[in-house]
C-alpha positions in Angstrom: 86.4 81.8 -44.8 86.9 84.9 -43.0 88.8 85.2 -39.7 87.6 86.7 -36.8 89.1 90.1 -36.4 90.4 90.8 -32.7 89.2 94.3 -31.6 91.9 96.7 -30.4 92.1 96.9 -26.8 89.7 99.1 -25.2 87.2 98.5 -28.0 84.0 96.2 -27.7 83.7 93.6 -30.8 81.2 95.9 -32.2 83.5 98.7 -32.3 82.3 100.9 -29.5 85.0 101.9 -26.8 84.6 100.1 -23.2 83.8 101.7 -20.2 85.6 99.6 -18.1 89.1 100.6 -16.6 91.1 98.7 -14.1 90.5 99.2 -10.5 92.7 101.9 -8.7 95.9 100.5 -7.5 95.5 100.0 -3.5 98.0 101.8 -1.2 100.7 99.6 0.2 99.8 98.6 3.8 101.1 100.7 6.5 104.5 99.5 8.0 104.3 98.1 11.5 104.7 100.6 14.1 106.6 100.1 17.4 103.8 100.8 19.8 104.0 99.3 23.4 101.3 96.8 24.5 98.9 98.6 26.8 98.7 101.7 24.8 96.8 101.8 21.8 96.3 104.0 19.3 99.6 106.0 19.9 98.2 107.6 22.9 100.6 108.8 25.8 100.2 106.6 29.1 99.4 109.7 31.0 101.7 108.9 34.0 99.2 105.8 34.9 100.9 102.5 36.0 99.9 99.6 34.2 96.6 97.7 35.1 96.6 95.7 38.3 99.7 97.3 39.9 99.1 99.7 42.9 100.5 103.2 42.3 104.0 103.5 43.8 104.1 105.8 46.9 106.8 108.6 46.6 106.3 109.8 50.2 106.3 108.6 53.6 104.3 105.5 54.8 102.0 107.1 57.2 99.3 104.6 57.4 101.9 101.6 57.8 103.4 103.4 60.6 100.1 104.1 62.3 99.0 100.6 61.7 102.4 99.3 63.3 101.7 101.7 66.2 98.2 100.1 66.6 99.6 96.8 66.6 101.8 97.6 69.5 99.1 99.1 71.7 97.0 96.0 70.5 99.6 94.0 72.2 99.4 95.9 75.6 95.7 96.9 75.9 92.4 96.6 74.2 93.5 94.2 71.3 89.9 93.7 70.0 89.7 97.5 69.3 93.3 98.3 68.2 94.0 95.2 66.1 91.3 95.5 63.5 92.0 99.1 63.3 96.0 98.2 62.6 94.6 95.7 60.1 92.5 98.1 58.3 95.4 100.8 58.2 97.8 98.3 56.9 95.3 97.5 54.0 94.6 101.0 53.2 98.3 101.7 53.1 99.1 98.7 50.8 96.3 99.7 48.5 98.0 103.3 48.4 101.1 101.6 47.2 103.0 101.6 50.7 105.6 98.9 50.7 105.0 98.0 54.5 101.3 98.1 54.4 100.8 94.3 54.1 103.3 93.4 56.9 101.6 96.0 59.1 98.3 94.6 58.7 99.6 91.1 59.4 101.6 92.2 62.3 98.5 93.9 64.0 96.6 90.9 63.1 99.1 88.4 64.8 99.7 91.0 67.9 95.8 90.9 68.2 95.4 87.2 68.2 98.5 86.9 70.6 97.3 89.4 73.1 93.9 87.7 73.3 95.4 84.5 73.7 97.7 85.8 76.6 94.7 87.7 78.0 92.5 84.5 78.0 95.4 82.3 79.6 95.9 85.1 82.4 92.1 85.2 82.9 92.2 81.5 83.2 94.9 81.5 85.6 92.8 83.9 88.0 90.0 82.1 88.0 91.5 78.6 88.8 
């Protein structure tokens, strides 16, 4: 009986060398990088605030101050005109990042309603 001969490594059983070679070694995975959330691909932030936050105002609060003045004027005269102007200026100031913007808008709205109520009560007292 004959024993089967084991071909040497890299040879086919019929004596030819094989064309097969092991696949190239894959590179090691990249180490995790310390990239903060919200700045993908290692790009700089370009000085922009994160999404959803209004930019911080570094100067004076001009719109809010004018809105407060309109609120004061609306308390004294023409609340139907100066009240909405104060509300709009307060909202614009708030969207520009002024910290008093929302408070000036609320103040203008309250003084407008209060002045209209006082005017209505005074008009009713004159009529009666």
